[in-house]
All heavy atoms as an XYZ file, in Angstrom:
759
protein
N       9.575    -67.680    -83.138
C      10.752    -67.156    -83.790
C      10.763    -65.631    -83.634
O       9.730    -65.005    -83.497
C      10.750    -67.504    -85.273
C      10.562    -68.964    -85.589
S      12.106    -69.847    -85.520
C      11.521    -71.497    -85.757
N      11.937    -65.064    -83.709
C      12.134    -63.623    -83.573
C      12.507    -63.072    -84.941
O      13.168    -63.743    -85.719
C      13.266    -63.338    -82.552
C      12.922    -63.989    -81.200
C      13.506    -61.855    -82.392
C      14.076    -63.989    -80.219
N      12.062    -61.848    -85.269
C      12.423    -61.253    -86.557
C      13.928    -61.192    -86.726
O      14.670    -60.980    -85.773
C      11.856    -59.833    -86.687
C      10.357    -59.837    -86.890
O       9.832    -60.869    -87.349
O       9.718    -58.819    -86.574
N      14.369    -61.373    -87.967
C      15.804    -61.383    -88.272
C      16.361    -59.965    -88.290
O      15.886    -59.125    -89.029
C      16.050    -62.037    -89.625
N      17.376    -59.707    -87.474
C      18.045    -58.411    -87.581
C      18.846    -58.338    -88.877
O      19.096    -59.356    -89.518
C      18.962    -58.369    -86.358
C      19.128    -59.783    -85.942
C      17.913    -60.531    -86.421
N      19.249    -57.164    -89.232
C      20.007    -56.923    -90.470
C      21.215    -57.849    -90.597
O      21.528    -58.325    -91.674
C      20.472    -55.458    -90.507
C      21.215    -55.074    -91.763
C      20.304    -54.770    -92.927
O      19.110    -54.531    -92.728
O      20.802    -54.773    -94.060
N      21.882    -58.162    -89.483
C      23.095    -58.978    -89.535
C      22.823    -60.434    -89.884
O      23.746    -61.181    -90.142
C      23.847    -58.927    -88.192
O      22.954    -59.383    -87.161
C      24.348    -57.534    -87.894
N      21.563    -60.868    -89.904
C      21.240    -62.253    -90.226
C      20.762    -62.427    -91.655
O      20.268    -63.477    -92.021
C      20.174    -62.791    -89.270
C      20.584    -62.924    -87.819
C      19.428    -63.472    -86.999
C      21.788    -63.834    -87.676
N      20.886    -61.423    -92.455
C      20.424    -61.515    -93.829
C      21.462    -62.223    -94.700
O      22.655    -62.149    -94.427
C      20.121    -60.116    -94.388
C      19.032    -59.398    -93.605
C      17.763    -60.195    -93.505
O      17.267    -60.720    -94.493
N      17.218    -60.315    -92.314
N      21.027    -62.919    -95.752
C      21.987    -63.585    -96.645
C      22.996    -62.593    -97.212
O      22.672    -61.445    -97.471
C      21.102    -64.158    -97.753
C      19.765    -64.268    -97.133
C      19.659    -63.136    -96.142
N      24.201    -63.071    -97.408
C      25.304    -62.247    -97.889
C      25.329    -62.280    -99.414
O      25.174    -63.327   -100.018
C      26.620    -62.813    -97.339
C      27.823    -62.020    -97.740
C      28.167    -60.874    -97.075
C      28.611    -62.447    -98.787
C      29.294    -60.156    -97.431
C      29.735    -61.732    -99.154
C      30.072    -60.589    -98.476
N      25.520    -61.144   -100.020
C      25.638    -61.067   -101.470
C      27.097    -60.777   -101.805
O      27.668    -59.811   -101.309
C      24.737    -59.953   -102.046
C      24.895    -59.850   -103.540
C      23.282    -60.202   -101.669
N      27.731    -61.637   -102.620
C      29.145    -61.418   -102.934
C      29.355    -60.143   -103.728
O      28.436    -59.617   -104.342
C      29.522    -62.652   -103.753
C      28.235    -63.191   -104.254
C      27.163    -62.774   -103.285
N      30.580    -59.672   -103.706
C      30.950    -58.500   -104.498
C      30.793    -58.808   -105.984
O      30.661    -59.960   -106.381
C      32.401    -58.111   -104.205
C      32.605    -57.767   -102.750
O      31.712    -57.254   -102.093
N      33.779    -58.073   -102.235
N      30.866    -57.800   -106.809
C      30.706    -57.961   -108.257
C      31.713    -58.947   -108.841
O      31.423    -59.632   -109.821
C      30.835    -56.608   -108.951
N      32.886    -59.059   -108.231
C      33.901    -59.988   -108.738
C      33.707    -61.406   -108.203
O      34.512    -62.296   -108.450
C      35.311    -59.492   -108.412
C      35.576    -59.386   -106.916
O      34.664    -59.716   -106.111
O      36.686    -58.983   -106.548
N      32.609    -61.638   -107.425
C      32.321    -62.960   -106.890
C      32.970    -63.235   -105.554
O      32.730    -64.252   -104.939
N      33.793    -62.324   -105.077
C      34.468    -62.496   -103.797
C      33.441    -62.420   -102.670
O      32.625    -61.521   -102.611
C      35.534    -61.406   -103.622
C      36.179    -61.364   -102.251
C      36.890    -62.655   -101.882
O      37.486    -63.308   -102.759
O      36.836    -63.017   -100.699
N      33.482    -63.367   -101.783
C      32.513    -63.433   -100.694
C      32.986    -62.721    -99.436
O      32.393    -62.867    -98.390
C      32.203    -64.890   -100.378
N      34.039    -61.971    -99.499
C      34.479    -61.226    -98.333
C      35.688    -61.862    -97.686
O      36.671    -62.158    -98.336
N      35.617    -62.097    -96.411
C      36.702    -62.595    -95.570
C      37.447    -63.759    -96.212
O      36.953    -64.866    -96.303
C      36.128    -63.008    -94.215
C      37.190    -63.407    -93.236
O      38.343    -63.597    -93.594
N      36.808    -63.531    -91.990
N      38.695    -63.529    -96.611
C      39.497    -64.555    -97.261
C      39.922    -65.672    -96.320
O      40.340    -66.726    -96.756
N      39.818    -65.455    -94.998
C      40.181    -66.468    -94.020
C      39.004    -67.355    -93.650
O      39.134    -68.238    -92.820
C      40.718    -65.806    -92.748
C      42.028    -65.092    -92.997
O      42.760    -65.500    -93.927
O      42.318    -64.124    -92.279
N      37.860    -67.125    -94.237
C      36.659    -67.883    -93.897
C      36.716    -69.294    -94.482
O      37.321    -69.531    -95.514
C      35.417    -67.169    -94.414
N      36.056    -70.202    -93.795
C      35.862    -71.561    -94.304
C      34.624    -71.528    -95.184
O      33.568    -71.057    -94.760
C      35.652    -72.542    -93.138
C      36.883    -72.588    -92.258
C      35.292    -73.924    -93.652
C      36.673    -73.320    -90.945
N      34.744    -71.999    -96.411
C      33.601    -72.045    -97.321
C      33.093    -73.478    -97.413
O      33.866    -74.402    -97.654
C      33.987    -71.551    -98.714
O      34.308    -70.189    -98.670
N      31.794    -73.639    -97.191
C      31.146    -74.938    -97.269
C      29.967    -74.851    -98.220
O      29.256    -73.851    -98.238
C      30.631    -75.361    -95.886
C      31.648    -75.453    -94.760
C      30.931    -75.617    -93.422
C      32.595    -76.604    -95.006
N      29.743    -75.905    -98.974
C      28.576    -75.967    -99.838
C      27.406    -76.508    -99.034
O      27.536    -77.528    -98.343
C      28.855    -76.879   -101.030
O      27.661    -77.102   -101.750
N      26.253    -75.858    -99.119
C      25.063    -76.345    -98.433
C      24.738    -77.769    -98.879
O      24.347    -78.603    -98.071
C      23.868    -75.414    -98.694
C      22.576    -75.799    -97.987
C      22.723    -75.654    -96.472
C      21.419    -74.959    -98.490
N      24.970    -78.075   -100.146
C      24.669    -79.405   -100.687
C      25.536    -80.497   -100.059
O      25.147    -81.667   -100.051
C      24.854    -79.402   -102.202
N      26.692    -80.140    -99.511
C      27.585    -81.120    -98.890
C      27.264    -81.381    -97.419
O      27.813    -82.298    -96.825
C      29.040    -80.662    -98.994
C      29.559    -80.706   -100.423
O      28.980    -81.428   -101.249
O      30.543    -79.995   -100.702
N      26.397    -80.566    -96.827
C      26.048    -80.714    -95.415
C      24.813    -81.607    -95.297
O      23.847    -81.439    -96.038
C      25.786    -79.349    -94.791
C      26.944    -78.362    -94.892
C      26.525    -77.004    -94.323
C      28.166    -78.891    -94.185
N      24.847    -82.559    -94.373
C      23.765    -83.523    -94.237
C      22.802    -83.112    -93.122
O      23.186    -83.076    -91.952
C      24.331    -84.912    -93.942
C      25.253    -85.486    -95.006
C      25.838    -86.808    -94.539
C      24.513    -85.652    -96.318
N      21.541    -82.840    -93.478
C      20.559    -82.476    -92.451
C      20.061    -83.713    -91.702
O      20.170    -84.839    -92.195
C      19.431    -81.841    -93.269
C      19.555    -82.429    -94.622
C      21.013    -82.726    -94.827
N      19.492    -83.488    -90.512
C      18.871    -84.585    -89.779
C      17.500    -84.898    -90.392
O      17.118    -84.293    -91.402
C      18.781    -84.258    -88.285
C      17.830    -83.115    -87.940
O      17.010    -82.694    -88.799
O      17.895    -82.623    -86.802
N      16.757    -85.793    -89.787
C      15.465    -86.212    -90.350
C      14.439    -85.085    -90.400
O      13.478    -85.151    -91.157
C      14.900    -87.390    -89.550
O      14.656    -87.003    -88.201
N      14.655    -84.022    -89.622
C      13.760    -82.869    -89.637
C      14.242    -81.757    -90.554
O      13.649    -80.687    -90.609
N      15.336    -81.993    -91.290
C      15.867    -80.994    -92.209
C      16.810    -79.995    -91.569
O      17.183    -79.004    -92.195
N      17.236    -80.231    -90.316
C      18.091    -79.280    -89.597
C      19.572    -79.597    -89.782
O      19.986    -80.748    -89.751
C      17.760    -79.299    -88.112
N      20.340    -78.532    -89.973
C      21.804    -78.588    -89.961
C      22.243    -77.623    -88.874
O      21.853    -76.452    -88.887
C      22.407    -78.165    -91.307
C      21.979    -79.111    -92.415
C      23.931    -78.084    -91.209
C      22.351    -78.625    -93.809
N      23.040    -78.108    -87.925
C      23.500    -77.268    -86.823
C      25.009    -77.103    -86.939
O      25.741    -78.078    -87.018
C      23.142    -77.884    -85.451
C      23.617    -76.985    -84.321
C      21.634    -78.123    -85.353
N      25.447    -75.851    -86.979
C      26.878    -75.538    -86.981
C      27.220    -75.001    -85.606
O      26.601    -74.057    -85.129
C      27.230    -74.500    -88.062
C      26.928    -75.065    -89.442
C      28.689    -74.085    -87.942
C      27.209    -74.099    -90.567
N      28.187    -75.640    -84.973
C      28.649    -75.205    -83.661
C      30.133    -74.912    -83.757
O      30.827    -75.504    -84.580
C      28.409    -76.288    -82.606
C      26.960    -76.575    -82.326
C      26.243    -75.494    -81.534
O      26.894    -74.525    -81.079
O      25.026    -75.602    -81.386
N      30.603    -74.028    -82.937
C      32.025    -73.714    -82.903
C      32.471    -73.493    -81.476
O      31.731    -72.912    -80.686
N      33.660    -73.957    -81.138
C      34.182    -73.773    -79.791
C      34.560    -72.321    -79.531
O      34.395    -71.816    -78.440
C      35.409    -74.664    -79.562
C      35.041    -76.127    -79.484
O      33.887    -76.430    -79.129
O      35.905    -76.959    -79.785
N      35.056    -71.669    -80.562
C      35.463    -70.276    -80.423
C      34.691    -69.413    -81.398
O      34.179    -69.881    -82.402
N      34.587    -68.164    -81.074
C      33.844    -67.261    -81.945
C      34.724    -66.647    -83.019
O      34.293    -65.775    -83.748
C      33.166    -66.179    -81.099
C      32.164    -66.725    -80.090
C      31.573    -65.583    -79.282
C      31.073    -67.516    -80.769
N      35.984    -67.111    -83.139
C      36.879    -66.614    -84.174
C      36.672    -67.364    -85.483
O      37.446    -67.209    -86.411
C      38.339    -66.759    -83.730
C      38.661    -65.832    -82.574
O      37.966    -64.822    -82.408
O      39.609    -66.135    -81.831
N      35.645    -68.172    -85.553
C      35.360    -68.986    -86.720
C      34.527    -68.191    -87.722
O      33.498    -67.622    -87.369
C      34.605    -70.240    -86.278
C      34.350    -71.316    -87.295
C      35.660    -71.861    -87.848
C      33.544    -72.443    -86.663
N      34.995    -68.127    -88.971
C      34.246    -67.470    -90.047
C      33.843    -68.531    -91.057
O      34.692    -69.252    -91.574
C      35.112    -66.420    -90.746
O      35.438    -65.386    -89.866
N      32.543    -68.629    -91.315
C      32.024    -69.648    -92.218
C      31.171    -68.987    -93.288
O      30.349    -68.117    -92.992
C      31.190    -70.698    -91.457
C      32.065    -71.423    -90.445
C      30.553    -71.691    -92.421
C      31.343    -72.432    -89.609
N      31.376    -69.421    -94.511
C      30.557    -68.988    -95.647
C      29.855    -70.225    -96.197
O      30.512    -71.203    -96.535
C      31.407    -68.336    -96.735
C      32.206    -67.134    -96.266
C      31.281    -66.016    -95.809
N      32.014    -64.905    -95.228
C      32.066    -64.635    -93.931
N      31.468    -65.426    -93.071
N      32.706    -63.599    -93.488
N      28.542    -70.186    -96.255
C      27.756    -71.284    -96.809
C      27.407    -70.903    -98.240
O      26.699    -69.926    -98.485
C      26.467    -71.533    -95.997
C      26.794    -71.816    -94.526
C      25.650    -72.656    -96.625
C      27.597    -73.068    -94.283
N      27.943    -71.670    -99.176
C      27.730    -71.408   -100.596
C      26.535    -72.239   -101.080
O      26.496    -73.445   -100.827
C      28.977    -71.798   -101.392
C      30.292    -71.321   -100.776
S      30.402    -69.540   -100.620
C      30.908    -69.148   -102.264
N      25.578    -71.602   -101.743
C      24.391    -72.320   -102.195
C      23.691    -71.581   -103.327
O      23.869    -70.379   -103.486
C      23.399    -72.532   -101.027
O      22.300    -73.313   -101.483
C      22.893    -71.209   -100.480
N      22.928    -72.338   -104.088
C      22.052    -71.711   -105.063
C      20.596    -71.790   -104.594
O      19.691    -71.383   -105.301
C      22.217    -72.329   -106.457
C      21.964    -73.821   -106.480
O      21.672    -74.404   -105.426
O      22.069    -74.412   -107.571
N      20.380    -72.308   -103.389
C      19.044    -72.357   -102.786
C      18.734    -71.000   -102.154
O      19.536    -70.493   -101.366
C      18.965    -73.434   -101.692
C      19.053    -74.842   -102.188
C      17.820    -75.285   -102.941
O      16.718    -74.722   -102.720
O      17.957    -76.194   -103.771
N      17.584    -70.423   -102.466
C      17.244    -69.150   -101.838
C      16.851    -69.318   -100.367
O      16.280    -70.334    -99.982
C      16.055    -68.641   -102.658
C      15.570    -69.790   -103.449
C      16.641    -70.816   -103.499
N      17.203    -68.325    -99.560
C      16.764    -68.270    -98.169
C      15.338    -67.733    -98.186
O      15.076    -66.664    -98.738
C      17.681    -67.351    -97.334
C      17.135    -67.160    -95.930
C      19.097    -67.915    -97.293
N      14.416    -68.494    -97.572
C      13.017    -68.063    -97.557
C      12.599    -67.486    -96.209
O      11.556    -66.849    -96.110
C      12.061    -69.196    -97.984
C      12.217    -70.417    -97.075
C      12.305    -69.570    -99.453
C      11.174    -71.500    -97.312
N      13.415    -67.705    -95.181
C      13.135    -67.147    -93.862
C      14.433    -67.133    -93.064
O      15.298    -67.985    -93.274
C      12.080    -67.997    -93.141
C      11.451    -67.297    -91.942
O      11.651    -66.071    -91.774
O      10.748    -67.978    -91.163
N      14.564    -66.181    -92.176
C      15.744    -66.083    -91.304
C      15.334    -65.391    -90.024
O      14.374    -64.615    -90.001
C      16.863    -65.303    -91.999
N      16.029    -65.689    -88.964
C      15.711    -65.058    -87.684
C      16.491    -65.684    -86.574
O      17.561    -66.260    -86.785
N      15.929    -65.589    -85.373
C      16.533    -66.160    -84.181
C      15.499    -67.072    -83.530
O      14.347    -66.688    -83.361
C      16.974    -65.055    -83.196
C      17.539    -65.654    -81.920
C      17.996    -64.137    -83.862
N      15.913    -68.274    -83.183
C      15.032    -69.253    -82.561
C      14.865    -68.915    -81.085
O      15.853    -68.690    -80.385
C      15.640    -70.671    -82.685
C      14.783    -71.691    -81.980
C      15.854    -71.036    -84.129
N      13.621    -68.886    -80.619
C      13.398    -68.684    -79.185
C      13.709    -69.977    -78.440
O      14.591    -70.002    -77.592
C      11.970    -68.228    -78.928
C      11.722    -66.805    -79.377
C      10.340    -66.314    -79.018
O       9.784    -66.747    -77.989
O       9.814    -65.496    -79.786
N      12.993    -71.052    -78.752
C      13.185    -72.336    -78.093
C      12.964    -73.440    -79.110
O      11.916    -73.500    -79.749
C      12.178    -72.529    -76.938
O      12.290    -71.436    -76.036
C      12.423    -73.822    -76.195
N      13.965    -74.329    -79.280
C      13.824    -75.440    -80.219
C      14.883    -76.493    -79.936
O      16.049    -76.174    -79.700
C      13.974    -74.959    -81.668
C      13.866    -76.032    -82.746
C      12.433    -76.545    -82.863
C      14.339    -75.513    -84.081
N      14.461    -77.753    -79.975
C      15.373    -78.886    -79.929
C      15.180    -79.629    -81.247
O      14.052    -79.936    -81.643
C      15.071    -79.811    -78.726
C      15.961    -81.042    -78.764
C      15.262    -79.050    -77.417
N      16.278    -79.902    -81.965
C      16.204    -80.554    -83.274
C      15.822    -82.030    -83.125
O      15.795    -82.571    -82.014
C      17.542    -80.460    -84.025
O      18.511    -81.232    -83.321
C      18.003    -79.015    -84.174
N      15.574    -82.690    -84.249
C      15.214    -84.109    -84.264
C      16.293    -84.986    -83.637
O      16.002    -86.060    -83.117
C      14.933    -84.560    -85.693
N      17.541    -84.527    -83.668
C      18.640    -85.301    -83.073
C      18.919    -84.898    -81.625
O      19.880    -85.364    -81.028
C      19.931    -85.166    -83.900
O      20.277    -83.777    -83.985
C      19.765    -85.761    -85.275
N      18.087    -84.008    -81.075
C      18.217    -83.628    -79.672
C      19.114    -82.451    -79.382
O      19.412    -82.168    -78.225
N      19.540    -81.734    -80.401
C      20.400    -80.564    -80.184
C      19.547    -79.348    -79.844
O      18.629    -79.003    -80.583
C      21.242    -80.278    -81.417
C      22.285    -81.344    -81.684
C      23.208    -80.959    -82.807
O      24.023    -80.024    -82.607
O      23.115    -81.580    -83.873
N      19.871    -78.699    -78.742
C      19.156    -77.500    -78.325
C      19.723    -76.304    -79.089
O      20.876    -75.926    -78.898
C      19.311    -77.300    -76.820
C      18.507    -76.120    -76.292
O      17.839    -75.413    -77.084
O      18.557    -75.889    -75.074
N      18.916    -75.726    -79.971
C      19.357    -74.580    -80.772
C      18.663    -73.292    -80.319
O      18.633    -72.311    -81.054
C      19.153    -74.827    -82.294
C      20.054    -75.929    -82.785
C      17.695    -75.128    -82.618
N      18.135    -73.296    -79.113
C      17.487    -72.102    -78.564
C      18.466    -70.938    -78.570
O      19.618    -71.081    -78.167
C      17.014    -72.378    -77.136
O      16.119    -73.470    -77.117
N      18.020    -69.800    -79.071
C      18.862    -68.612    -79.149
C      19.761    -68.543    -80.368
O      20.432    -67.549    -80.590
N      19.787    -69.592    -81.184
C      20.618    -69.618    -82.395
C      19.959    -68.828    -83.531
O      18.743    -68.703    -83.594
C      20.811    -71.055    -82.879
C      21.842    -71.831    -82.137
N      21.955    -71.830    -80.772
C      22.815    -72.660    -82.580
C      22.943    -72.616    -80.403
N      23.488    -73.141    -81.480
N      20.781    -68.352    -84.436
C      20.279    -67.791    -85.691
C      19.847    -68.954    -86.575
O      20.394    -70.048    -86.466
C      21.378    -66.993    -86.391
N      18.856    -68.725    -87.418
C      18.453    -69.760    -88.367
C      18.261    -69.168    -89.751
O      17.931    -67.999    -89.896
C      17.176    -70.490    -87.911
C      15.910    -69.715    -88.162
C      15.203    -69.863    -89.348
C      15.432    -68.829    -87.215
C      14.033    -69.138    -89.585
C      14.267    -68.106    -87.443
C      13.566    -68.262    -88.634
N      18.500    -70.020    -90.749
C      18.257    -69.683    -92.146
C      17.491    -70.848    -92.750
O      18.011    -71.966    -92.777
C      19.575    -69.482    -92.909
C      20.384    -68.329    -92.404
C      21.333    -68.511    -91.414
C      20.188    -67.055    -92.911
C      22.082    -67.450    -90.931
C      20.942    -65.982    -92.434
C      21.878    -66.178    -91.453
N      16.275    -70.611    -93.199
C      15.463    -71.653    -93.836
C      15.592    -71.499    -95.350
O      15.431    -70.397    -95.887
C      14.002    -71.518    -93.420
N      15.899    -72.610    -96.019
C      16.099    -72.613    -97.469
C      14.884    -73.210    -98.176
O      14.122    -73.978    -97.586
C      17.367    -73.398    -97.820
C      18.617    -72.781    -97.273
C      19.083    -73.116    -96.009
C      19.325    -71.841    -98.001
C      20.226    -72.541    -95.486
C      20.466    -71.254    -97.493
C      20.916    -71.607    -96.231
N      14.748    -72.898    -99.442
C      13.590    -73.349   -100.216
C      13.521    -74.866   -100.370
O      12.455    -75.407   -100.651
C      13.578    -72.683   -101.598
O      14.726    -73.069   -102.335
N      14.625    -75.579   -100.170
C      14.632    -77.032   -100.308
C      14.200    -77.750    -99.029
O      14.255    -78.966    -98.945
C      16.007    -77.534   -100.748
C      17.091    -77.308    -99.720
O      16.869    -76.727    -98.659
N      18.297    -77.767   -100.031
N      13.799    -77.007    -98.000
C      13.339    -77.594    -96.754
C      14.402    -77.713    -95.678
O      14.108    -78.093    -94.550
N      15.634    -77.373    -95.991
C      16.730    -77.416    -95.027
C      16.734    -76.126    -94.211
O      16.491    -75.043    -94.738
C      18.081    -77.544    -95.764
O      18.069    -78.738    -96.533
C      19.237    -77.577    -94.791
N      17.004    -76.258    -92.914
C      17.176    -75.090    -92.054
C      18.530    -75.197    -91.377
O      18.855    -76.216    -90.775
C      16.065    -74.990    -90.999
O      14.792    -74.969    -91.649
C      16.210    -73.723    -90.167
N      19.317    -74.142    -91.490
C      20.659    -74.072    -90.914
C      20.586    -73.274    -89.618
O      20.001    -72.185    -89.594
C      21.595    -73.382    -91.904
C      23.031    -73.174    -91.483
C      23.776    -74.502    -91.504
C      23.706    -72.191    -92.406
N      21.175    -73.811    -88.546
C      21.218    -73.147    -87.245
C      22.670    -72.919    -86.853
O      23.514    -73.787    -87.061
C      20.551    -74.014    -86.175
C      19.102    -74.309    -86.444
C      18.727    -75.460    -87.126
C      18.100    -73.439    -86.021
C      17.403    -75.740    -87.382
C      16.768    -73.710    -86.279
C      16.427    -74.863    -86.956
O      15.110    -75.123    -87.210
N      22.952    -71.758    -86.262
C      24.305    -71.441    -85.800
C      24.210    -70.409    -84.683
O      23.269    -69.613    -84.645
C      25.155    -70.892    -86.941
N      25.196    -70.394    -83.778
C      25.203    -69.365    -82.742
C      25.200    -67.974    -83.375
O      25.867    -67.738    -84.389
C      26.516    -69.625    -81.994
C      26.860    -71.040    -82.285
C      26.337    -71.309    -83.659
N      24.451    -67.067    -82.796
C      24.356    -65.710    -83.355
C      25.685    -64.992    -83.374
O      25.913    -64.121    -84.197
C      23.343    -64.879    -82.562
C      21.920    -65.313    -82.805
C      20.958    -64.476    -82.027
N      21.112    -64.804    -80.615
C      20.614    -64.083    -79.624
N      19.960    -62.984    -79.864
N      20.780    -64.455    -78.377
N      26.599    -65.358    -82.491
C      27.897    -64.688    -82.401
C      28.860    -65.147    -83.495
O      29.878    -64.507    -83.726
C      28.528    -64.950    -81.040
C      27.702    -64.477    -79.869
C      26.582    -65.449    -79.484
O      26.639    -66.641    -79.863
O      25.638    -65.008    -78.822
N      28.558    -66.247    -84.144
C      29.446    -66.789    -85.174
C      29.431    -65.890    -86.412
O      28.387    -65.361    -86.790
C      28.999    -68.201    -85.558
C      29.910    -68.883    -86.567
S      29.391    -70.580    -86.894
C      29.897    -71.372    -85.378
N      30.575    -65.722    -87.025
C      30.684    -64.977    -88.281
C      30.245    -65.922    -89.398
O      31.032    -66.711    -89.910
C      32.121    -64.503    -88.487
C      32.312    -63.749    -89.791
O      31.301    -63.344    -90.403
O      33.466    -63.585    -90.204
N      28.964    -65.868    -89.737
C      28.372    -66.764    -90.718
C      27.703    -65.946    -91.802
O      26.986    -64.992    -91.511
C      27.335    -67.673    -90.043
C      26.512    -68.558    -90.958
C      27.390    -69.697    -91.508
C      25.319    -69.134    -90.232
N      27.951    -66.313    -93.046
C      27.289    -65.635    -94.164
C      26.791    -66.689    -95.159
O      27.450    -67.706    -95.380
C      28.254    -64.689    -94.865
N      25.632    -66.425    -95.712
C      25.067    -67.265    -96.756
C      25.387    -66.570    -98.071
O      25.010    -65.427    -98.297
C      23.534    -67.416    -96.602
C      23.163    -67.856    -95.200
C      22.996    -68.332    -97.687
C      23.713    -69.179    -94.770
N      26.118    -67.263    -98.936
C      26.499    -66.688   -100.218
C      25.676    -67.378   -101.297
O      25.833    -68.569   -101.560
C      28.012    -66.876   -100.480
C      28.393    -66.284   -101.824
C      28.836    -66.270    -99.364
N      24.773    -66.620   -101.900
C      23.900    -67.154   -102.934
C      24.645    -67.151   -104.264
O      25.023    -66.105   -104.775
C      22.619    -66.342   -103.022
C      21.586    -67.004   -103.892
O      21.897    -67.617   -104.901
N      20.340    -66.870   -103.498
N      24.848    -68.329   -104.833
C      25.591    -68.470   -106.078
C      24.727    -68.275   -107.305
O      25.222    -68.219   -108.419
C      26.244    -69.858   -106.139
C      27.209    -70.166   -104.998
C      27.667    -71.615   -105.075
C      28.384    -69.222   -105.016
N      23.425    -68.173   -107.120
C      22.484    -68.062   -108.230
C      22.071    -66.608   -108.446
O      20.911    -66.286   -108.532
C      21.264    -68.942   -107.961
C      20.416    -69.138   -109.195
O      20.965    -69.105   -110.295
O      19.196    -69.317   -109.051
N      23.067    -65.726   -108.502
C      22.789    -64.286   -108.658
C      23.071    -63.880   -110.077
O      23.981    -64.307   -110.698
C      23.629    -63.450   -107.685
C      23.205    -63.809   -106.270
C      23.481    -61.977   -107.951
C      23.959    -63.081   -105.194
């Protein structure tokens, strides 16, 4: 794994709870189903996709994957990753506008 650059850090909402980009798709981490290895892979056809992952699970590690194929056979090499305390790891292309919004602040 590669150290996480500043842009891969979890997002903290503003004081009013606003998570930023109003055009973003907000998804709850609890609603996403991981594979047998705990991986969730988000893919997008275009890079104009903005996604906010809402969760109360803390991120315990983040970075960029050098080489990895998930339990379901998805190649996530070069993707950003966020590992959560519940054992789930989220993978997404580094170019995607993705933010982790921690609701337990």
